[in-house]
N, C-alpha and C positions, 0 to 999 in steps of 0.2 A: 364615320359620321361623328362630328363633334358633340360633346355633351351639351344638353340644353342648359340654358341659364337657370331655369326652374324645372324641377321634376314634379309634374302633376301626377299624383296618385289618384286613380279613379275608384271611388268608394261606392258607386251606385250598385254594383253587384251584391254588396252586403246591405247597404242602407235601404235600398228600394225593396229588395225581395224579403227583408224581414217584416215588411209592412204590406206587401202585395204577393199573394200566392200565384205563381206562374209555373209552368212545366220546366224541368231542367233544361230542355232543348232551347228554351228562350234565353236562359242565362248564358249558355254556351254561345249562342248566336250573338248576344250582346258583347261578350268578350272578343269574339272574332271580328266584329265590326269595329270595335274600339281599337283593337290591335292594328287593323288595316289603316286606321286614322292616325296611327303613330303613338298611341298610349302604350307604355311599357311597364307600368307599375299599377297593381290592383290590390284593393282589399276585397277579396273574392267571396268570403262567407264568414260564418261564425260557427265554432264548434261548441254549442251550448245545448241545453236540454230542448229536444224537439217539441215537448209538450208546451213549453213556454214560448218558443219561437218556431212554429211549424213551417214557416216559409223557408227556413234554412236547414231543414232536416236532411237535405240531400248534399250537404257540404262536401262529404268525401267524394261523391260522384262528380260534383262540379270540379273539384281539384283534379281528379283523374282525367277529365275530358278537356280541361282548359290548359293543361301544361303545354307550353311552347317554349322553344329556345329563345333566350333574350328577354323573357318576362320575369318580373319579380312578383310573386304571388303571396299575399299576406292574408291574415284572418284575425278574428277576435276570439278570445277564449276567456272563460270565467273561472276556471279552476285547473288543477293539475290533470284531472281526467281529460278535460278538453284539450289541454296542451299535448297530452300523449296522442290523442286522435289527430291533432294537427301535424305532429311529427310523422305519424304513420301515413298521412295523406300526402306528405312531401311539401308542406308549406315552407316557404323561405323565411317568413317572419310570422310571429304571433304576438298580438297585443292584448294585454290583460285589461279587462273592463273595470277600471278604477274610477269611481265617481268622487268628486270633491264635495258633492251635495249628499248629506246623510239620507234624506228622505228618498231621493232617487236611488241611492245605493241599495237601500232595502227593497225598493220596488223592483229593481232591475235584477239583483242577484240574491236577495234575501239576507244580505250581510251588511253590517255597518262598515264605514270606511276603515275603521281600525281593524276589524276582522278581515277585511279585504287585503289590507297590507300584510297581515300574517299569512294569508293564503299566497300572496305574491312572493313572499320570502321562500315558501316551500317550492313554488314553481321555479324560482331562480336556481335553487339547488338542483332541481330535476333537469332544467334546461342545460345546465353546465355540462352534462354528460351526453348531449345530443347535438346534432348539426342543425340548429335553428337559432335565429336571432329573437330574443325575448325583449319586447318593449312593453310599455304600459301607456294606456290612455290616462289623461286627467280630464274626465268628462266634466262639463260645466266649470272649466278652469276660470272663466271670467264671471261666473255667477249663474243663477237660475237653478231649476226651471221656474221657480216662483219667488225665491228669496232675493236679497239685494246683491249688488255687484261684488265681485271679489277682486283683490288687487295683489300687488307684489308680496306683501307680508303673508297673505294666506298661502301663496304658492311656495314661499320660502320654507315654511314649516313642513310642507309635504315633500319638497325637494330634498331636504336633508335626510328624511326618512327613506326616500327612494334610493339615495346614494348609499346609505347604510346597508340596505338590502342588496345592493350591487346591480341595480337596474338603472342604467344611465341613458337609455333611449326612450324618449317621451313623445307622445302625441297630445299636444294641448288642443282641446276642442272647445270652441266657443259655441257650445251646444244649444244655447238659447239666443244667440245673436245679440249679446249685450254690448259688444266692444266696438267703439269708434276708434279711429287711429290713435288718439292718445292712450287709450286703454290697451290697445294692441302693443304699442311701444313699451308701456310700463311692464306688463306681465312677461312679454317675450324677453325684454332686457333682463328681467329678474331670472328667467330660466337660463339665459346665456351666461349668467354669472356662475352657474353650476355645471353646465354641459356645453360642449362645442356645438356650433350651428349644424354640423353634419349629423348630430345625434337628435336633432329637434325637427319634428313635423308639426305643422299647425293645420288644424282642420277647421275650416270656416263654415259657419251656417248663416243663413240670411233671413232669419225670422223677422228681423226688424229693419231690413233694407239697407244694412251697412256693410254687407259682405264684400262687395267690390272695393270699397274704400280701404279695406284691410290689406289688400294685395301689395301695393307699392311700399307701405311702411315695412312689411315683412322683407321685401327685397332689399330695402335700404339697410335693414338690420343684419343682412347676410343669410336669412333663412331661405333655403333652396328646395325644401320639401313641403309641398302644400297639398292637402286633401280637398277634393271637390267632388260634386255629384252631378252627373249628366241630367240636364233639364231641371236641376234643382230638386230632384226626386228624393224620396225617403220619408221615413217615419219610425216610430218605435212602439212596440206592443205595450211597454210600461207607461207610455203617455198616449193613451188612445185619443184620437181626434186632434192631437197636436200636429203642428206643421212639420218640424223635425228634419226637413230636407237640407242637403248641403248646398253651398254656393254653386250655381250653375257652371259646370266645366266649360261650356262653350263661351259664356260671357267672360269667364276668367282668362281663357286662352286669348280672346280678342284683345282685352285690355293689356295683358302682358306683352303680346306681340307688338301692338301699336306703341307700347312704351319702350320698345327695344330690348325686351327680355324674351329670349327664345324658349320655346317649349317643345319643339320637335313634333307638334301635332298639327294635322291638316284640318283647318277650321271648317271648310265646306263639308268634308266627310263627317266631321264631328256633329255638325248641325243635322245632317241627314240621319245620323244614328240617334240623336236626341229626339227627333220627330218620330222615328220608328218606335223608340222605347215608349213614348207617351201613348202611342196607339196600342201597344201590346199590353200595358197595364191599365188602360182605360180610364185614366184620370188626367185632368188638365195639368200640364207641366208649367214650370215657372221659367223666368228668364226673359231676355230681350232679343238677342241676336238671332235666335232660331225663327223669330217672327218677322223681323225686319230685314234679315240678311246682313252679312258683314259689311263693314265700311269698304267701298270699292277701291281697288287699286288703280294706278294710273292707266288710262285708256279704257277703264270699265265704267259701267253705269250701275247705279244702285238699283236693287230690286224695288218694284212698287211697294209702298208701305201697306201692310195689312193690319187692320185693327180687330180681326176675328181671333180672339185669344181663347 
């Protein structure tokens, strides 16, 4: 099977269940359904303190049950102890939770951004002796959650420090949905001046309705690794009541495929799984295509429009 034009990494198993308590069996069923739809890369959970994020206390068990041939299973970690747990669980990748926003950094991990970088340096030394790929998030890379926008100069300062530490795989997260296409191009171009496109993942959030607009500029810039969340689900315990969900995977897949960018994902199956997930977590999901149905192919008819959201 040829490689997809874009690798969609599904982050709902982590992003959704850190905000909604569900049984472990539901998480495993979600991965099974997504795998059948063609998803091959996941951010599966986080190895963090269970008293702070009780919804992910079963991370080790989820990894044990979700392991399947051909899948790449990643996680989030907040310190060396969490990284050691991820290695023990057999995670393929672990991403450090580094926030570009000082206030959120302290709320999320209890450390400043500077202290977080010191912890990441210790983690990089630890990871060097183990079979795991260590990456780092840059949370709120475009700004937020409450402060002004960030640009290329802000990222440049952080990028040089990350390279000094020896971490050159980055997940740039537009965690507050600040970025329109010009801002996407500016910050991603700045990142690509430091690392190759294959080392860069962009995680899109849709808090301000601009998420889909980010996709094609990313493709034009050569970014092929994009994080999205089924049904736009998700949230964060450090931002109670905040929206926090990722860009809807099903909407992203439709836009990319119609633009001639392959994903390897079966859209009708994905839509069915999105509607199933919304029922399981008991909250109204976001997005469009799961309500309207996909754009019909030649010889097909569109599903009747439904405005019951």
